[in-house]
ROTOR-189771 format. One record per residue (C-alpha): residue in three letters; y, x, z. Coordinates in steps of 0.05 Angstrom, whole numbers, padded with zeros to 5 digits, always signed. Each point is the difference from the previous one (the first is absolute). Layout:
# ROTOR-189771
ALAYXZ...
//
This chain:
# ROTOR-189771
MET-03590-03973+00570GLU-00058+00039-00031THR-00017+00010-00072GLU-00064+00034-00021GLY-00042+00007-00063PRO+00007-00032-00068SER+00028-00070-00011ALA-00047-00056+00018VAL+00040-00052-00038SER+00002-00017-00073VAL+00057+00039-00030ARG+00027+00017-00068LYS+00022+00072-00010ALA+00072+00010-00020SER+00001+00014-00075LEU+00051+00034-00044THR+00035-00041-00054PRO-00009+00021-00073LYS+00072+00026-00001ALA-00014+00042+00063ILE-00062+00030-00033ILE+00040+00020-00062PHE+00053+00031+00044GLN-00053+00042+00036LYS-00023+00026-00067PHE+00065+00009-00038GLY+00057-00005+00050LYS+00069-00006-00034GLU-00031+00014-00068ALA-00021-00074-00002ARG+00059-00039-00029TYR+00003-00076+00001THR+00044-00040-00047VAL+00002-00076+00010ASP+00026-00046-00054GLU+00013-00075+00000VAL-00045-00038-00048ASN+00020-00061-00040VAL-00058-00048-00003ASP-00004-00067-00036GLN-00007-00050+00056ASN-00010-00062-00043GLY-00074+00001+00015CYS-00002-00050-00056PRO-00002+00022-00074GLY+00043-00045-00043LEU+00049-00018+00055ALA+00070+00000-00031ILE+00036+00014+00065PRO+00016+00072+00020GLN-00024+00014+00071LYS+00025+00054+00047GLY-00056+00027+00042PRO+00001+00041+00064CYS+00014+00074+00000LEU-00062+00040-00015TYR-00008+00076+00002ARG-00041+00054-00034CYS-00003+00072+00023ILE-00011+00065-00040LEU-00029+00056+00042GLN+00011+00069-00031LEU-00047+00054+00025PRO-00001+00073-00025ASP-00055-00012-00051PHE+00004-00074-00017SER+00035-00066+00014VAL-00026-00070+00016VAL+00031-00070-00003SER-00011-00050+00054GLU-00018-00073-00005THR+00057-00051+00002CYS+00017-00016+00072LYS+00047-00044+00039LYS+00025+00056+00044LYS+00023+00070-00017LYS-00042+00032+00055ASP-00062-00036-00026ALA+00013+00027-00070GLU+00004+00071+00029GLN-00065-00009+00038SER-00033-00029-00063ALA+00021+00061-00041ALA-00025+00047+00054GLU-00067-00037+00002LYS-00008+00008-00075ALA+00016+00074+00005ILE-00053+00008+00055GLY-00051-00033-00045LYS+00019+00046-00058LEU-00006+00061+00045GLY-00068-00023+00024ILE+00020+00004+00074GLU-00047-00036+00047THR+00047-00036+00047SER-00057-00017+00047MET-00008+00074+00013ASP+00075+00011+00009ASN+00002-00017+00074PRO-00013+00063+00038SER-00055+00006+00051ALA+00018+00003+00074GLU-00005+00076-00002GLU+00044+00004-00062ALA+00051-00047+00030PHE+00002+00042+00064SER+00012+00063-00041LYS+00059-00035-00034LEU+00025-00023+00068ILE+00001+00073+00024GLY+00041+00019-00062CYS+00049-00057+00011VAL+00012+00019+00073LYS+00011+00072-00020TYR+00052-00020-00052LEU+00037-00042+00052PHE+00015+00063+00040SER+00023+00040-00060ASP+00072+00023-00013GLU+00003-00044-00063PHE-00016-00065+00035LEU+00054+00008+00054SER+00057-00010-00051SER-00033-00057-00038LEU+00021-00074+00004HIS-00067-00022+00026PRO+00007-00045+00061LEU-00044+00046+00041SER+00044+00061-00015GLY+00055-00032+00042HIS-00046+00003+00060PHE-00015+00074-00013ARG+00074+00015-00003ALA+00012-00040+00064ALA-00057+00038+00034LEU+00041+00064-00009GLN+00054-00032+00046ARG-00049-00009+00057GLY+00005+00048+00058GLY-00048+00041+00041ASP-00075-00006-00013LEU+00014-00060-00046TYR+00038+00042-00051SER-00028-00012-00071SER-00057-00043+00026VAL-00014-00061-00044PRO-00036-00061+00031ALA-00065-00015-00037SER+00014-00074+00010ILE+00061+00006-00046MET-00040+00037-00053ALA-00053-00055+00002VAL+00049-00056-00017CYS+00054+00035-00042ASP-00044+00032-00053SER-00044-00050-00037LYS-00038+00056-00035LEU-00026+00026+00067SER-00021-00069+00023ASN-00034-00016-00066LEU-00040+00064+00003CYS-00021-00017+00071LYS-00024-00068-00025LEU-00043+00034-00052ILE-00030+00043+00054ASN-00014-00061+00043PRO+00019-00071-00021GLU+00007-00019+00074ALA+00066+00039-00001GLU+00030-00061-00036LEU+00005-00036+00067ASN+00000+00059+00048ASN+00062+00042+00003ILE-00029+00045+00054LEU-00056+00019-00049ILE+00052+00021-00052ILE+00034+00043+00052SER-00068+00030+00017TYR-00013+00022-00072ILE+00071+00029-00006MET-00010+00040+00063ARG-00068+00023-00025ALA+00030+00022-00066ALA+00055+00038+00037ALA-00053+00036+00042ARG-00027+00030-00066LEU+00069+00030-00014SER+00004+00051+00057GLU+00038+00049-00045SER+00059-00048-00010VAL+00001-00053+00056VAL-00016-00005+00074THR-00034-00056+00038PHE-00018-00007+00073GLU-00057-00038+00030GLY+00020-00069+00025GLN+00067+00004-00037LEU+00015-00049-00057SER+00051+00046-00034ILE+00000+00060-00047TRP+00044+00062+00000ARG+00017+00047-00057LYS-00027+00069+00017ASN+00054+00042-00033PRO+00074-00016+00002TYR+00036-00025-00061PRO+00043+00052-00039PRO+00071+00008+00027ASN+00033-00027-00063ILE-00037-00067+00008ILE+00021-00004+00073GLU+00073+00015-00018SER+00001-00055-00053LEU-00027-00049+00052VAL+00055+00020+00049ILE+00054-00012-00052GLN-00031-00068-00017GLN-00003-00017+00073SER+00073+00015+00010ASN+00018-00054-00050SER-00039-00053+00037PRO+00031-00046+00052ASN-00005+00025+00072SER-00043-00059+00021ILE-00022-00069-00022CYS-00016-00061+00041VAL-00056-00044-00024GLY-00017-00069+00027ALA-00074-00010+00015ILE-00046-00047+00037TYR-00040+00017+00062ILE-00066-00039+00005PRO-00031+00007+00070CYS-00075-00007+00007SER+00010-00042+00062LEU+00008-00073-00018GLU+00044-00009+00062LYS+00054+00043-00033ALA+00044-00026-00056ILE+00012+00032-00067GLN+00064+00042+00004SER+00050+00033-00046VAL+00008+00075+00009THR+00043+00053-00032LEU-00027+00065-00028ASP+00053+00055+00005VAL-00021+00053-00050SER+00041+00064-00003SER+00006+00041-00063THR-00036+00058+00034GLY-00058-00042+00026TYR-00062-00035-00026TYR+00000-00076+00003LEU-00074-00002+00019ASP+00016+00038+00064VAL+00054-00052+00016ILE-00050-00057-00010ALA-00051+00038+00043ARG+00049+00004+00058LYS+00014-00075-00005LEU-00075-00010+00007GLY-00003+00046+00061LEU-00033+00057-00038THR+00021+00073-00001ASP+00004+00010-00075GLY-00014-00030-00069ASN-00066+00035-00008LYS-00029-00050+00048VAL+00023-00060-00041LEU-00043-00039-00049VAL+00034-00033-00060SER-00021-00062-00037ARG+00002-00013-00075THR+00065-00032-00025LEU+00009-00073+00019GLY+00034-00053-00042LYS+00026+00022-00068ALA-00034+00060-00032SER+00068+00033-00010SER+00018-00003+00074GLU-00011+00052+00054MET-00015-00051+00054ARG-00057+00024+00043LEU-00031-00007+00069TYR+00000+00060+00046PHE-00047+00005+00059ALA-00034+00051+00045ALA-00057+00042-00027PRO-00064+00003+00042LYS+00009+00046+00059SER-00069+00030-00009PHE-00023+00017-00070PHE-00062+00039-00020LEU-00014+00023-00071ASP-00062+00038-00021LEU+00030+00046-00052ALA-00067+00032-00017SER-00038-00064-00018ASP-00023-00015-00071LEU+00033-00052-00044PRO+00002-00059+00003ASN-00032+00002+00070VAL+00064+00017+00036LYS-00003-00016+00073GLU+00067-00024+00024VAL+00010-00028+00069ALA+00067-00029+00021HIS+00010-00032+00067PHE+00061-00045+00005GLU+00029-00015+00069GLY+00040-00061+00020LEU-00002-00073-00019LEU-00010-00029-00069ASN+00067-00018-00030PRO-00015-00068-00032ARG+00069-00009-00030ALA+00002+00068-00034SER-00074-00006-00019TYR+00014-00065-00036PHE+00055+00033-00041TYR-00044+00060-00018GLY-00065-00037-00010GLN-00036+00052+00042GLU-00004+00013+00075ILE+00059+00035+00032TYR-00002+00021+00074GLY+00061+00010+00043ASP+00072-00014-00015ALA+00025+00005-00072ILE+00066+00007-00037LEU+00016-00034-00065ALA+00051+00041-00040SER+00023+00007-00072ILE+00014+00075-00006GLY-00029+00057-00041TYR+00005+00042-00062THR-00006-00027-00070TRP-00008+00023-00072ARG+00072-00016-00014SER+00036+00050+00044GLN-00010+00058+00048ASP+00043-00037+00050LEU-00031-00042+00055PHE-00004-00073-00019HIS+00010-00052+00055GLU+00013-00074+00009ASP+00012-00040+00063ILE-00053-00049+00023THR+00027-00057+00042LEU-00037-00051+00042GLN+00013-00051-00055SER-00033+00045-00052TYR-00059+00011+00047TYR-00012-00075+00006ARG+00009-00008-00076MET-00054+00052-00010LEU-00044-00037+00049ILE+00005-00067-00036ASN-00008+00037-00067LEU-00072+00013+00020MET-00014-00075-00008PRO-00004-00032-00070SER+00049-00054+00022GLY+00047+00054+00027VAL+00001+00036-00067TYR+00019-00065-00033LYS+00053-00017+00052LEU+00033+00068-00008SER-00001-00005-00076ARG+00038-00066+00007GLU+00046+00028+00054ALA-00015-00064+00039ILE-00042+00022+00059LEU+00010-00064+00041THR-00003-00049-00057ALA-00046+00023-00056GLU-00075-00003+00004LEU-00055+00026-00046PRO-00013-00059-00048LEU-00068-00033+00001ALA-00002-00009-00075PHE+00022+00038-00063THR+00022-00056-00047ALA+00039+00037-00053LYS+00031+00069-00009THR+00068-00033-00015ASN-00001-00036+00067TRP-00022+00058+00043ARG+00054+00037+00039GLY-00008+00067+00036SER-00055+00051-00009PHE-00060-00025-00039PRO-00068-00007+00034ARG-00030+00058-00039GLU+00057+00046+00022ILE-00006-00024+00072LEU-00075+00014+00000SER+00011+00071-00026ILE+00052+00012+00055PHE-00048-00028+00052CYS-00055+00047-00023ARG+00046+00061+00003GLN+00025-00020+00068HIS-00070-00008+00028TRP-00028+00062-00034LEU-00045-00038-00049SER-00015+00017-00072GLU+00040-00036-00053PRO-00027-00071-00015VAL-00051-00002-00056TYR+00007-00059-00048SER-00050-00024-00051THR+00007-00058-00049VAL-00049-00050-00027SER+00018-00037-00064MET-00032-00066-00019PRO-00019-00021-00071PHE+00035-00059-00031GLU-00062-00043-00001ALA-00013+00008+00074SER+00071-00014+00020SER+00005-00061-00045GLU-00064-00030+00025SER+00023+00011+00072SER+00067-00035-00014ARG-00036-00059-00030LEU-00039-00008+00064HIS+00065+00000+00039GLN-00028+00048+00051LYS+00029+00062+00032LEU-00015+00056-00049VAL-00053+00049+00024VAL-00025+00057-00043PRO-00076+00001-00001GLU-00034+00068-00006SER-00025-00018-00070ALA+00070-00015-00023GLU+00030+00068+00018ARG+00023+00033-00063GLU+00047+00053+00022LYS+00004+00039+00065GLU+00045+00060+00005CYS+00024+00041+00058ILE+00074+00003+00011LYS+00029+00051+00048GLY+00075+00004+00004GLY+00011-00043-00062GLY-00021-00067-00028ASN-00029+00000-00069ALA+00012-00061-00043THR-00059-00042-00020SER-00016-00016-00072GLY+00027-00063-00032GLN+00016-00058+00045GLU-00065-00004+00039PRO+00006-00022+00072VAL-00011+00057+00049ARG-00013+00011+00073CYS+00010+00063+00040GLU-00040+00033+00056VAL+00029+00050+00049LYS-00034+00049+00047LEU+00028+00042+00057PHE-00032+00066+00019SER+00012+00049+00057LYS+00021+00071-00017CYS-00073+00018+00006GLN-00017-00053-00052ASP-00034-00047+00049LEU+00008-00072-00025ILE+00046-00038+00048LEU+00003-00067-00037GLU-00003-00033-00068CYS+00033-00063-00025SER-00030-00038-00059PRO+00042-00062-00013LYS-00033-00056-00038GLU+00065-00025-00032LEU+00016+00018-00072HIS+00069+00017-00026LYS+00031+00003-00068LYS+00035+00066+00015LEU-00033+00062+00028SER+00063+00016+00041ASP-00004-00069+00034SER-00073+00012+00015ILE+00014+00068+00032GLN+00057-00028+00041ASN-00041-00059+00026ALA-00059+00045+00019SER+00047+00048+00036LEU+00033-00058+00037LYS-00067-00026+00025VAL-00016+00068+00029LEU+00069+00006+00031SER-00004-00069+00031TRP-00067+00015+00033LEU+00022+00069+00025ASN+00065-00031+00026ALA-00038-00053+00039TYR-00045+00052+00032LEU+00057+00047+00018LYS+00037-00058+00034ASP-00062-00016+00040PRO-00048+00060+00002ASP-00038-00032+00057MET-00025-00057-00043SER-00076-00009+00002LEU-00044+00027-00055GLU-00021-00071-00017LYS+00072-00021-00011LEU+00014+00063-00039ASN-00060-00012-00045TYR+00021-00073-00011SER+00071+00019-00020ALA-00027+00055-00046GLY-00047-00049-00035ALA+00057-00050-00011LEU+00038+00055-00038ASP-00061+00025-00039ILE-00002+00064+00041ARG-00060+00040+00023PHE+00007+00057+00048SER-00041+00052+00037PRO+00010-00014+00075GLU-00021+00071+00018ASN+00049+00034-00048PHE+00055-00050+00011PHE+00001+00003+00076LYS-00008+00075-00002LYS+00063+00006-00043PHE+00042-00051+00038ALA-00025+00013+00071LEU+00069+00026+00021CYS+00033-00065-00022ARG-00031-00038+00059SER+00029+00045+00054SER+00067+00003-00036HIS+00002-00076-00007ASN-00012-00008+00074VAL+00056+00049+00015HIS+00051-00036-00043HIS-00025-00068+00022SER+00013+00018+00073GLU+00069+00026-00019SER+00015-00066-00034GLN-00019-00037+00062GLY+00053+00039+00037GLY+00053-00046-00031ARG+00017-00063+00039PHE-00002-00063-00043LEU+00039-00063+00010LYS-00044-00053+00032SER-00011-00061-00044ASN+00027-00046+00054SER+00065+00038+00002ILE+00018-00017-00072ASN+00009-00066-00037MET-00067-00018-00033LEU+00026-00066-00029ASP+00021+00031-00067ALA-00060+00044-00009ILE-00060+00016-00044PRO-00048+00021+00056GLU-00058+00021-00045HIS+00045+00053-00031GLY+00035+00021+00064VAL+00067-00031-00020CYS+00046-00030+00052CYS+00073-00020+00006LEU+00001-00015-00074SER+00064-00027-00031ILE+00012-00010-00075GLY+00070-00013-00026GLY+00033-00016-00066PRO-00010-00056-00051ASP-00072-00018-00017PHE-00008-00010-00075GLY-00073-00020+00008VAL-00026+00060-00039CYS-00045+00042+00044PRO-00037+00063-00022SER-00070-00010-00029ASN-00056+00051-00002GLY+00012+00052-00054SER+00076-00006+00002LEU+00041+00063+00003LEU+00050-00006+00057PHE+00064+00039+00014ILE+00022+00000+00073SER+00048+00037+00044TYR-00020+00012+00072SER+00012+00037+00064VAL-00047+00014+00058SER+00028+00012+00070LEU-00030+00018+00067VAL+00024-00053+00049ILE+00006+00017+00074GLU+00006-00069+00032ALA+00021+00020+00070GLU+00061+00039-00025ASN+00015-00047-00059MET-00002+00061-00045LYS-00026+00016-00070GLU-00020+00065-00033LEU-00003-00001-00077LEU-00065+00030-00023GLU-00005-00016-00074SER+00039-00037-00054LYS+00002-00007-00075GLU+00051-00033-00044GLU-00053-00019-00051PHE-00075+00001+00007GLU-00047-00026-00054PHE-00072-00022+00009GLU-00052-00049-00027ILE-00015-00057+00048GLY-00071-00021+00013THR-00029+00070-00004GLY+00013+00023+00071ALA+00053+00049-00023VAL+00041-00014+00064ILE-00022-00011+00071SER-00026-00070+00014CYS+00058-00024+00043VAL+00050+00017-00055GLU-00041-00034-00054ALA-00011-00062+00044VAL+00075-00009+00010ILE+00020+00014-00073THR-00047-00053-00027GLN+00041-00051+00039MET+00066+00024-00031SER+00034-00014-00066VAL+00047+00045-00039GLY+00066+00010+00035GLN-00026-00014+00070SER-00002+00048+00058ALA-00048+00003+00059CYS-00002+00034+00067PHE-00060+00005+00046ASN-00032+00042+00055THR-00070+00029+00002GLN-00040+00044+00046LEU+00000+00075-00006PRO-00046+00034-00051PRO-00036+00065+00016GLN+00050+00047+00032GLU-00007+00055-00052LEU+00028-00047-00054ILE+00062-00013+00041LEU+00010+00073+00016ALA-00010+00019-00074ALA+00054-00049-00020ALA+00051+00017+00055ASP+00054+00052-00014ASP+00007+00018+00074THR-00074+00004+00017ALA+00009+00029+00070ARG+00047-00056+00021THR-00043-00054-00031ARG-00062+00028+00034SER+00037-00003+00067LEU+00020-00072-00012LEU-00071-00020-00018SER-00029+00031+00063SER+00049-00032+00048LYS+00026-00065-00028ALA-00027-00068-00022CYS+00008+00001-00075CYS-00015-00038-00064LEU+00019+00007-00073GLU+00051-00044-00034TYR-00003-00011-00075SER+00060-00025-00040ILE-00019-00018-00072SER+00038-00029-00060LEU-00037-00024-00062LEU+00044+00025-00056ARG-00039-00023-00061MET-00069-00007-00028THR-00037+00003-00066GLU-00056-00049-00009PRO-00069+00029-00018PRO-00019+00005-00073GLU-00030-00064-00027GLU-00068+00029-00012ARG-00007+00029+00070MET+00026-00063+00032GLU-00052-00040-00037GLN-00055+00049+00017ALA+00014-00010+00074LEU-00015-00075-00005PHE-00052-00007-00055SER-00069+00029-00010PRO-00010+00019-00055PRO+00074+00014-00012LEU+00039-00053-00037SER+00011+00047-00059LYS-00075+00007-00006GLN-00011-00075+00004ARG+00050-00011-00057VAL-00035+00049-00045GLU-00069-00029+00016TYR+00026-00070-00014ALA+00025+00022-00068VAL-00064+00038-00016GLN-00042-00062+00016HIS+00040-00043-00049ILE-00002+00054-00053LYS-00076+00002+00005GLU-00005-00076-00004SER+00047-00003-00060CYS-00044+00045-00042ALA+00064+00032-00026THR-00006+00061-00045THR+00073+00022+00002LEU+00046+00005+00060VAL+00072+00020+00012ASP+00027+00013+00070PHE+00075-00013+00001GLY+00031+00046+00053CYS-00064+00040+00008GLY+00032+00051+00048SER-00050+00054+00019GLY-00057-00038-00033SER-00035-00029+00061LEU-00025-00061-00040LEU-00020+00041-00061ASP-00035+00050+00045SER-00039-00055+00035LEU-00022-00031-00066LEU-00040+00063-00016ASP-00044-00013+00061TYR-00024-00069-00023PRO-00041-00023-00060THR+00046-00043-00043ALA+00006-00020-00073LEU+00064+00041-00007GLU+00005+00049-00058LYS+00074+00017+00001ILE+00046+00007+00061VAL+00075+00011-00003GLY+00053+00013+00053VAL+00076-00006-00005ASP+00051+00026+00051ILE+00069+00030+00002SER-00017+00053+00052LEU-00021+00066-00033LYS-00023+00026+00068SER-00046-00060+00010LEU-00026+00004-00072SER-00015+00074+00010ARG-00043-00016+00061ALA-00034-00057-00037ALA-00016+00045-00059LYS-00031+00053+00044ILE-00043-00051+00037LEU-00025-00033-00064HIS-00011+00066-00036SER-00040+00029+00058LYS-00043-00062+00006LEU-00012-00013-00074ASN-00012+00072-00021SER-00040+00024+00059LYS-00051-00056-00003LEU-00008-00014-00074ASP-00075-00009+00008THR+00004-00052+00055VAL+00067-00036-00001ILE+00008-00017-00074PRO-00068-00033-00011ARG+00011-00040+00063THR+00071-00024-00015GLY+00000+00002-00076ILE+00072+00025-00001THR+00014+00040-00063SER+00076+00004+00001ALA+00054+00009+00053VAL+00076+00007-00011LEU+00059+00008+00047TYR+00070-00019-00024ASP+00069+00016+00026GLY+00044-00061-00006SER+00031-00062+00032ILE-00043-00062+00005THR+00062-00042-00017VAL-00001+00031-00070PHE-00050-00021-00053ASP-00047+00049-00036SER-00043-00028-00055ARG-00058+00046+00016LEU-00015-00041+00062ARG+00002-00069-00032GLY-00059-00046+00007PHE-00041+00036+00054ASP-00056-00039+00033ILE+00029+00008+00069GLY+00064+00026+00032THR+00013+00017+00073CYS+00064+00010+00039LEU-00016+00014+00074GLU+00058+00005+00049VAL+00050+00021-00053ILE+00050-00056-00013GLU+00030+00004+00071HIS+00025+00070-00018MET+00044-00030-00055GLU+00061-00043+00006GLU-00018-00074-00003ASP+00031-00007-00069ASP-00043+00057-00026ALA-00062-00032+00031SER+00015-00063-00039LEU+00013+00041-00063PHE-00068+00034+00009GLY-00034-00068+00008ASN+00031-00026-00064ILE-00015+00063-00041VAL-00072+00009+00023LEU-00018-00073-00014SER+00040-00008-00064SER-00009+00068-00033PHE-00058+00040+00032ARG-00039-00065+00008PRO-00063+00023+00037ARG-00056-00051+00004ILE+00003+00006+00077LEU+00056+00027+00043ILE-00008+00015+00075VAL+00065+00009+00040SER+00003+00014+00075THR+00061+00007+00045PRO+00012-00001+00076ASN+00005-00066+00037TYR+00066+00004+00037GLU-00023-00051+00051TYR-00056+00048+00023ASN+00050+00053+00021VAL+00006-00032+00069VAL-00072+00022+00011LEU+00009+00070-00029HIS+00065+00015+00035LYS-00017-00036+00064SER+00072-00025+00002SER+00038-00064-00013LEU+00005-00022-00073THR+00068+00008-00031SER+00021-00058-00043GLN+00005+00013-00075GLU+00059-00046-00001ASP+00043+00051+00037ASP+00063+00021-00033PRO-00022+00051-00053ASP+00065+00037+00008ASP-00011+00010+00075LYS-00015+00074+00006THR-00006+00001+00075GLN-00075-00008-00003SER-00039+00054-00034GLN-00049-00019-00054SER-00049+00049+00030PHE-00011-00052+00055LYS+00000-00059-00048PHE-00052+00023-00051ARG-00065+00040+00004ASN+00027+00058-00039HIS+00069+00029-00006ASP-00008+00001-00076HIS-00014-00075-00005LYS+00058-00036-00034PHE-00027-00068+00021GLU-00060-00033+00032TRP-00018-00073-00015THR-00026-00055+00043ARG-00060-00039-00026GLU+00045-00054-00026GLN+00044+00049-00038PHE-00059+00036-00031ASN-00034-00065-00020ARG+00064-00025-00033TRP+00010+00065-00039ALA-00072+00003-00025SER-00005-00074-00016GLU+00064+00000-00042LEU-00023+00061-00038ALA-00069-00029-00014ALA+00029-00066-00025ARG+00051+00035-00044HIS-00050+00044-00036GLY-00063-00043-00004TYR-00040+00030+00057SER-00034-00032+00058VAL+00007+00031+00070GLU-00039-00002+00064PHE+00018+00031+00067SER-00040+00041+00050GLY+00010+00062+00042VAL-00030+00052+00047GLY+00011+00013+00074GLY+00002-00063+00041SER-00019-00070-00025ALA+00032-00054-00043ASP-00017-00052+00053THR+00031+00037+00059GLU+00073+00014+00010PRO+00034+00042-00024GLY-00049+00004-00058PHE-00023+00062-00037ALA+00034+00066+00014SER-00001+00016-00074GLN+00007-00060-00047ILE-00032+00001-00069ALA+00012-00041-00064ILE-00053-00001-00055PHE+00028-00021-00068ARG-00048-00022-00055ILE+00021-00012-00072GLY-00009-00072-00022SER-00054-00017-00050GLU+00051-00040-00041THR+00052+00055+00000LYS+00021+00018-00071GLU-00017+00070-00024ASP+00057+00050+00000THR+00032-00002-00069ARG+00034+00067+00010ASN-00011+00047-00060ASP-00049+00053+00024GLU+00029+00049-00049GLU+00066-00001+00038VAL-00018+00056+00048THR+00041+00007+00063HIS-00015+00064+00039HIS+00046+00007+00060TYR-00050+00035+00046GLY-00016+00074+00001VAL-00072+00023+00004ILE-00009+00042+00062TRP-00075+00010-00001GLU-00056-00024-00046TRP-00076+00005+00005ASP-00058-00023-00042SER-00075+00010+00009SER-00008+00039-00065ASN+00056+00050+00009CYS+00006-00002+00076SER+00074+00018+00009ARG+00052+00003-00055SER+00071+00025+00006ALA+00055-00051-00005PHE+00040+00045-00046
//
């Protein structure tokens, strides 16, 4: 390997944070005080509901001559950085000039290396000081010599300075070692270096008192420790093996590792960065190049470094490290930390090795987060935060980037104006944000900023290499109501594409481009293949290992009870069948076990089991064979089936006795046996279930049906009974109507709060466009029950009650019907409710008779109705009878319609609608208008002249 001259790639210099700049100038004299800030989160003046917002923070930075106050931030550390940034501005410091030049950085590097060999540093708690103390236990010519490879990875300040000298050091550990050795060569009065040696000696011995204290400390340490590690041969013909590192209290663990690698001492060992969690000491150890030439007299940054590695490329170790490793390697978790002067160590088993291996795949990260390696799978869709289990896509993508030595994902959001989103919804097309409609685009790195109001939003994500080369970008076309959902969906698209490639890195460029386009991804082939080149060789290694297992031949097992397309055979399902099978979107709770079956010996080895495992069906959250079987089961049933072996690393990651399992796989004919019990299930929320079958969603069709009749009625006043979060009232603001006053009534303060914020944002932010178009001059939200009369809502032109009555008891629904037609008496009333007969289509299960014993509690209502909160659902006949009797009783006519489905095709409309119209011969209400009955509380009130008024 040869590195010469300045970087030829596009790089971004490492920069100091504002807080780091202040520390450089003032040190400990800079004092930060962070306070929690109480902020009114109503976002809606006049809203009479107290709202508790998220924790926000503000920081006061006290400097010797003045103090500054930060902006309000979501995180404490952001508040501190904000305060530091303000102080920098006040001091007039040019941050762009703060990064030192290559020569200045090298001078600082010399100073840092000099400090490391000082008396003061030896007794510090710095991780590197432990290596300096251990170096004093080495014998002969190695006494007090510290490997430069350890200095390169254990002191971030040294490595950061080397990156300022030459950005290529970011991906070249040998280059960092070269600069450290070069700096040491300038310190001939305090340290000693030798040509061709990658270690540094202190020139003068430490004072006797320091040595004595180290001897006393050493006497209190255990005589020796044994640490489990993993030996990774470069030869693919040799298997991964467990080894034990026996480290004595008077020795240096790096020398022990060197001897395991067939080297004479630890100075000849290179060390990787930490792998896995940032807090761990897990690293790869491998041989340094046998011949190494460093031109110590060359000018910066034109350092000539030539390192010649001997031996074969180690594809397995290289895949872990993300860079080429030659020769055998050892994976060990051992080293010194900030927490203690004692040597930290953890055993690494074969199982933990294979878990680390699958953790390099997006699906592996998800499997491990669910602790279901052989059953879980990275879902194909993010439907709702409440239904997602395990690590979220954004978290998985960040883990993936850290594992593969990429920069953190960069997110940006695009908000869409109300007019554009409304027009798109009227066209019933997939929402795509045109360039002219972009109103807000902000960069998010490490945090997701909320968008203003309730505008739909989409999120873009980009992945960069450590040298800031663009690897890929994903620009989804779909819009989401919540920024968090948009971020999760964009992250999941990237993860799905990366996962598909890592499973099959030999796929053609044409296929790769096609799959990327289907997920709205664009990538740079040159940068992408450069970064993931090692994945191909590693995949071939593990693929060949997987082929070492002997599978059961299909003709040796019973294929009669099978689902061949999903690899299921010998399927048996037991227990009573209640006819209620899971439908897409349902949350299922199962218990299961997975065993390795060795047919010839009639033997099973338990690999994985869970007493309760929850997942959403229809999203690909479990492997296909498990989902295919579960969809044929009903609650209370159990199933058992066999399937072929998955990739071997998954089995070995799940097995407790990995060595034994590996031996069985290599010598016996095996398959996996799954035993599953369906414990219970929760049907999907009504809205999501309807969205899966109707386009536009049924809720949208109901609102548009009501809006159309409101426009045709030329009504000037409207009251929405059971307005909820204001979806109908919100939609009315997007259409030209004759309405002047709109009112909503609901008993849920939470829903009324959301409705108020939506209406306030829409009415007040677009006074110049919305009001002239709609003519609305007044809007009021009331807290109250629609079964109680309030005289302020008497005699409105039109009333609506969409999908509300089924949330009441049937007696209350009849009470509402009588009160609204006898007392409120709107000129027109529109009522919608679910058609129970349509549930057979939505649930994809047999229809339960409504004539069943109402006291029979053996069957859950969650299977009977569309929503667990529904108290009843009526057939067409029941609804027609209810509405017709009400109309006849109170002098109204009624006609029936619906949305979703057709009146002429069974089972009719999914949502049935009754339109009541007051009769022309109906007598006027003789009630005394002066008898005021106010049972509702005003939650929020708006008018065009005063905008928002308080309800108090």
